C-alpha atoms as one frame of an Amber mdcrd trajectory, in Angstrom:
protein
 -36.253-191.180  46.634 -36.474-187.441  47.204 -33.885-187.698  50.003 -31.495
-189.523  47.665 -31.880-186.823  44.981 -31.236-184.064  47.542 -28.188-185.867
  48.889 -26.853-186.492  45.369 -27.435-182.862  44.394 -25.656-181.597  47.514
 -22.737-183.973  46.914 -22.488-182.805  43.301 -22.532-179.124  44.334 -19.852
-179.819  46.963 -17.738-181.665  44.375 -17.996-178.786  41.882 -17.063-176.219
  44.575 -14.081-178.337  45.660 -12.975-178.810  42.034 -13.176-175.080  41.259
 -11.336-174.203  44.501  -8.610-176.765  43.761  -8.111-175.556  40.184  -8.065
-171.917  41.389  -5.471-172.673  44.069  -3.337-174.506  41.530  -3.552-171.553
  39.147  -2.657-169.040  41.889   0.301-171.222  42.937   1.614-171.366  39.353
   1.234-167.596  38.936   2.934-166.719  42.253   5.614-169.443  42.302   8.202
-167.551  40.262   7.748-164.145  41.963   8.025-165.803  45.398  11.182-167.677
  44.361  12.609-164.435  42.948  11.898-162.550  46.204  13.503-165.341  48.256
  16.583-165.268  46.030  16.738-161.471  46.289  16.522-161.665  50.105  19.386
-164.193  50.093  21.528-161.949  47.857  20.885-158.919  50.086  21.756-160.934
  53.200  24.992-162.160  51.571  25.969-158.622  50.621  25.126-157.346  54.108
  27.660-159.690  55.723  30.290-159.324  52.958  29.839-155.899  51.313  33.305
-156.133  49.683  32.538-159.405  47.889  32.011-159.341  44.128  30.417-162.772
  43.988  29.152-165.621  46.156  29.961-169.138  44.966  27.738-172.037  45.996
  29.479-174.729  47.992  28.339-178.205  48.832  27.420-178.593  52.497  29.246
-181.398  54.284  26.150-183.150  55.611  28.139-185.462  57.901  29.954-182.634
  59.675  26.774-180.553  59.826  24.852-183.447  61.409  27.650-184.043  63.912
  27.673-180.378  64.961  23.882-180.078  65.118  23.692-183.096  67.424  24.886
-180.755  70.218  22.506-179.932  73.062  21.936-176.299  72.032  21.349-177.071
  68.350  18.171-179.170  68.351  16.153-176.553  66.428  18.934-175.456  64.065
  19.562-176.283  60.408  22.491-175.275  58.207  20.721-174.403  54.947  23.549
-173.437  52.628  27.174-172.381  52.389  28.625-169.856  49.954  32.178-168.665
  49.412  32.556-164.875  49.258  35.112-163.846  46.615  36.510-160.520  45.439
  36.716-159.308  41.823  39.921-161.314  41.261  38.298-164.502  42.535  40.195
-164.506  45.835  38.279-165.953  48.748  37.330-163.485  51.485  35.448-165.914
  53.683  32.168-167.766  53.853  28.472-167.049  54.192  26.575-169.718  56.086
  22.775-169.577  56.037  21.147-170.918  59.182  17.569-171.586  60.355  17.007
-171.536  64.097  13.802-172.165  66.039  12.759-168.952  67.786   9.830-168.129
  70.042   7.333-167.740  67.194   8.792-169.438  64.145  12.042-170.252  62.386
  14.521-167.384  62.234  16.517-167.550  58.995  19.746-165.578  58.722  23.221
-165.501  57.233  26.510-165.496  59.131  29.583-164.069  57.417  32.919-165.407
  58.643  36.226-164.176  57.241  39.193-166.417  56.431  40.952-165.105  59.538
  38.087-166.229  61.806  36.204-162.997  62.370  32.428-162.756  62.308  31.956
-160.200  59.549  28.316-159.784  60.547  24.942-161.488  60.509  21.870-160.562
  58.473  18.277-161.618  59.132  16.370-162.982  56.145  13.166-164.072  57.884
  11.948-163.451  61.434   8.453-163.616  62.917   8.870-163.051  66.645   6.822
-161.079  69.169   6.419-157.412  68.127   8.242-155.049  70.492  10.312-157.915
  71.936  11.852-160.558  69.672  11.307-158.382  66.611  13.916-156.017  68.085
  16.611-158.548  67.132  17.607-156.513  64.065  18.635-153.500  66.142  19.692
-155.211  69.387  21.263-158.605  68.562  22.534-158.256  64.983  25.053-155.409
  65.606  26.625-157.227  68.564  28.275-159.853  66.348  30.061-157.466  63.966
  33.837-157.875  63.977  33.981-160.340  66.854  36.364-163.313  66.886  34.566
-166.427  65.613  34.242-168.364  68.854  31.476-169.681  71.071  29.046-166.946
  72.070  26.823-166.912  75.133  23.704-164.914  75.971  23.837-162.742  79.063
  21.088-160.670  80.664  23.682-158.130  81.827  25.880-155.823  79.774  28.412
-157.758  77.676  31.767-157.955  79.458  33.723-159.943  76.838  33.760-160.650
  73.093  31.887-163.891  73.702  28.963-162.204  75.501  25.791-161.289  73.624
  23.409-159.108  75.602  19.878-160.520  75.408  16.903-158.541  74.182  14.919
-157.559  77.257  11.954-159.940  77.545  13.065-162.039  74.556  15.661-164.479
  75.817  14.394-167.282  73.564  14.894-165.154  70.436  18.317-164.030  71.664
  19.397-167.622  72.285  17.977-168.859  68.976  20.113-166.404  67.022  23.201
-166.844  69.214  23.077-170.648  69.065  22.581-170.405  65.287  25.727-168.283
  65.016  27.593-170.778  67.209  26.538-173.625  64.904  27.760-171.658  61.862
  31.091-170.933  63.585  31.545-174.596  64.484  30.759-175.611  60.909  33.295
-173.069  59.615  35.965-174.392  61.988  35.210-178.010  61.192  34.566-177.979
  57.435  35.904-174.759  55.947  38.898-173.435  57.874
C-alpha cells in the first residue's frame, strides 16, 4: 500500500509540474507572439526597401501556386520555397518591379531573403532576412554574395569558384559553396517565377 501511495504522490507531483510548465509556456507564447510577428514584419519591410529603395509602397500579390510548383520541380530547387510576391510601386502608383521572398535550404538552416526584379528584367538587389550558416564562412554571404547580384540582368546565375567572368557568374564564398549555391539557386527560382508569372 505504501508503494502505491508513493507512486500516486509522484505521479501527482509530475502532473502538477507539467501543468504549471504548460500554462507558463502558453502564457509566454501569448505575450511574445505579437512582438515576434512585429519584428518579422519589420524585417520584411526593411528587406523590401533594401531591394527597391525608390518604392513608396509594396502591394501584396497572390502567388501563382501552379507556376511556382512547376518551377520548383527543377533539379536545383528541391529545397526552395517561394514565400510571397509583392509589387513595388512609386508615389503615383506606377509599378517599378517585384519583390519575391524566397526560402532556400542552406548548410545550416533555411536562408530567407528577398529578390528585387525591375520591370525591365534587372535584378535590383537581394536582401537577407534570415540566415544561420557557419560563422566565418556561410555567414559572410551578406558581404560576399549579396552585392554580386546588384544591377545584373535577370537570367540564370551559376556559382563559380573562380573570379566571375560574366554577368551570370556568382563567385562562391571560400569554403561555403553550399551557402553560395543555396542563395544563387533561390535567386534563379525567383527570376524564373518573374519571367513565367509576372513579366
